N, C-alpha and C positions, 0 to 999 in steps of 0.2 A: 759972559752973558750969551745965551743961545741966540742965534740969528732968527728974527721974527719971520723973515721971508722964507726961510727954510722950514720953519714950523708950519707956516700957512701952506706951503707946497705939499708937505707930508699929509696935512689934514685933508687937502683937496684930493690927493691921490687916494687916501683912505675912503673918502666919500664916494669917489668914482668907482672904486673897487667894490664897495657895498652895493652900489646901484647895479653894477653888472651882475653880482651874485644873485640879486633878487630876480633878474631876468632869466636865470639859468632854468632850462626845462629838464635837462637829463643829468643823471649822475655820470661821472666820468668812467665808471667801470660797472659792469654787471656782476652781481654776487655769484660766487662759485657755488655749485650745487653738487653734492655727492651722488645723487640719483636722479632719475627722470622726474619731471614735474617741478613746480616752484618749490623753493626751500621753505621750511617752517619759519613762523614769525608771528607777530601780532600787529594789529592795526592801531594800538594805543600810542599816544604821543611819547616820544623818548623822554626819559627822566633826565634831570640835570646831570651833565657829565657823560651821558650815554651817547653812542653814535646815532645821529638822527637818520642815517641812511641804512636802515636795518633791512634784512631780507623780507620778501613778501610772504604773507600767510599762505599755507598750503590750501588751495581751493578744493572743494568737493569735486569729484570727477563728473563732468557734464554727461548728459545722456547723448547717445549717438543720433545722427540724422536718420530720417526715415529711409529705408533701403529699397523702396520700389514704388512705382506708380506715380511718382511726381515728375513734372516736366524738367528737362535739363536746365541748369542755371544759365540764364541768358547773358549776353554781353551787350554793354552800352558804352562804347568808347566815348570819352569826353574830348571833344575837339579843342585844340589850342591853335590860334592863328599866330604863326611866327612873325615877329616884328623886329627884325634885326636893326640895330642901330647903324647909322651911316659909317662906312669904312670898317665895319666889323664883319668877319666872315659869316656866311649864312649858317645858322645852327641847325643841326640834325635832330631828328626826333625818333623815339621808339615807343612801344606800347607795353604796359606792365599791368599785371593784376596780382592779387594775393589770395592764398588759400590757407585756412586755419585747420591743420591736421595734427596738432600737438596734444596728446593725451595729458589730462591733468591741469590744463590751462584754461582759465575763463576767458571772457572777452578781451580782445587786444586792440590797442590803437597803434596805427602804423604812420610813420613819418619818413619822408625822403629828406634827409638832412634834418632841419628844424621845421619843415613844412608839413603839416598834417594832411594826409591823403585818405585815410580810412579810419573811421571811428566805430568801436564796439564790434569788431569782427568776431563772431561766435564760432565755437568749435564746429567743424563740418560745413562752414560757409565759405563761399568764394566771392571776392569783391568784383565789381565791374572793372573792365579794362579802363585805363586812363593813359593819356599821352604825356610823356616826359622827355626832356632833352637828353640826348645821348651823352656819353663819356662816363667817367667813374662817378657812382652815386652811393652814398651811405644810407642804408635802410636802418632806421631806429624803431624799436618796438617797446611799448610800455603796457603795463596792466591797465585796463580801462578804469578800474576802481581808484588806482593811485597813479595818476597821470605823470607825476614827476619821477616815478621809479623806472629807470631804464632796465629792461631785462634781457635785451639782445640788441646787438649792433653789428652790422657787417657791410662791407663795401664790395660792390660789384661793378664790372665794366659792361655798359649797355651800348650795343652797336646801333648805329643809324638804321632805321627801317625794320629792325627786328622786333619780335613779339615774345614776351616772357611771362611765365607764371612763377611767382616766388612762393613756395610752400613752407609754412612754419611746422616744424616737426620736432620730435624728441631727439636731443643730442646727448652726448656723454656728460656735458656740463650744464644741461638745462635746455632752454629753447634754442633751437637751431634753425637755419634758413637753407633751403635747397632750391637753386635756380634751375628752372626747367624751360628750355627753349620751345616755343610753340611754332615750330617750323612748318612750312606748307608741305602737303602731301600731294601725290599725283593720283588723279582720278580720271579714268577713260570714259566713264558713262554717267549721264546726268541723273540716273535713278539711284546711283550709289553715293555713299558718303565714306569718309575716312574715320576710323576709330582706333584708339590706342589705349593701353592700360599702364598705370604707374603705381608701384607699391610704396606707400609712405608710412607703413606700420613698422616701428622700430624693432618689434619683437616677433613679428609674424614669420612663419616658415616660408619656404619658397611656395609660390602659388601659381595656379593656372586659372586663366579666365577664358571661358568658352561661350560662344553664342548658341542659341537653341539649335539643336541638330548637329552641332560641331562644325559648322561651315567655316567659322573663324575661331582660331585658338591662339592665345597668348600664353606661352609656356615659361616655367621656371622664373617667375618674377620674384626676385629677392629685394630686400630693403633698398630703396632708391633706384630700382631698375625701371628704366623708361623703355617700353616696347616700341617697335616701329609701328607706323600707321598701317592698318589693313582695311581693305574695302568691305563695306557692309551694305547689304540691300536696304533701301528705305523701307519705312513701315515700323510696326511694333516689333521690338526685339527683346528677347530675354537673355540675360548674361549670368552665367554660373561661375562662382569662384570656388576652387577646391585646392587641397594641398597637393603639391606636385608629387611627393614620394608616396603618400598613402592613398591619394584620391578622395580623402574625406571631404564631405561637403562643408563649405564655409558660409556662403551667403548667395542670394540671387537677387537680381533687380530687373525690372521691366521698364523699357524706355522707348519712346517714339523717336524714330530716326527720320530726318528730313533730307531729301536728296541734295547732294553737292554741298554738304556741311562738313565740318571737322568736330570731333568729339574726343573726350578723354574720360576713362573710368579711373578715378583716384581711389586707391584702397587705403583706408585709415582705420585706426582703432587699436585696441589692446587684444592680442591673441589669447591671453589667459585671464582676462578680467573684464571690467567695464571701463568705458564703453566698448562693446564687442566690435569685431571687424565688420566693416560695411563698405559700400561704395558711394562716392560722390560723383555724379555724372554731370559733366559740364560741356557746354558748347565752346569751341575754341575760335579765336578771332584770327583768321588768316585766309588768304585766297587759295583756293584749290588750283593746282596746275594741271592742265590737260596734257 
């Protein structure tokens, strides 16, 4: 005769396992994709016997952001007051924000571990900075329409006191992440600011970005190239992007520069389709060093 205690234990374990599964937010693995953008699929419920964790549907390509005349995306760090427990070493903190530059992906939700930090980040948008504890952190990304579908996950080491932008870009197997340090730059004059350029377009040729009159020039920017900061005079500035080899015009944007700030021109888009190549101009959060 079977042991009743053993049967009860098995039933309790099974109930506990079912309860844990109901709380799962993310899939254990992201679906492989043979090309850029989300894999094909349907939003219909899975039929009996089918895998319920099917690939996401392929979204329509979103339109690119406006390329000129808009103010830079502002920063609003969210303060967190450290409250270390007694006899626990003091916790360090860093500052992080997120940029959506992945062609073919609709709005994204972003989590640090299982903690939601950004909801419905649209293509061409940058989140506010927020403060997070340092150490190794896993960044999880889901499609905003199907929150339980994990489409990307990656672990980074965040150092105490550092500032980062994590860009969502097109990778060989779908959505990828690119960690960009927002390091301070040196500025000798109060009327000047620091500007840099970053190419996040997966299929763009090498590009040059030049200010009006050619006073500042960022050259040969290939995919995932981060230029050094350069000094730019405050006031209204025009930025021109062109192909490095041919000199062919790509896009231009006009932005107001405030003295003693830091800015980045992020190049996103599809070089041979839609949304076309354009720039996202952001203000960076960091102290200028004299």
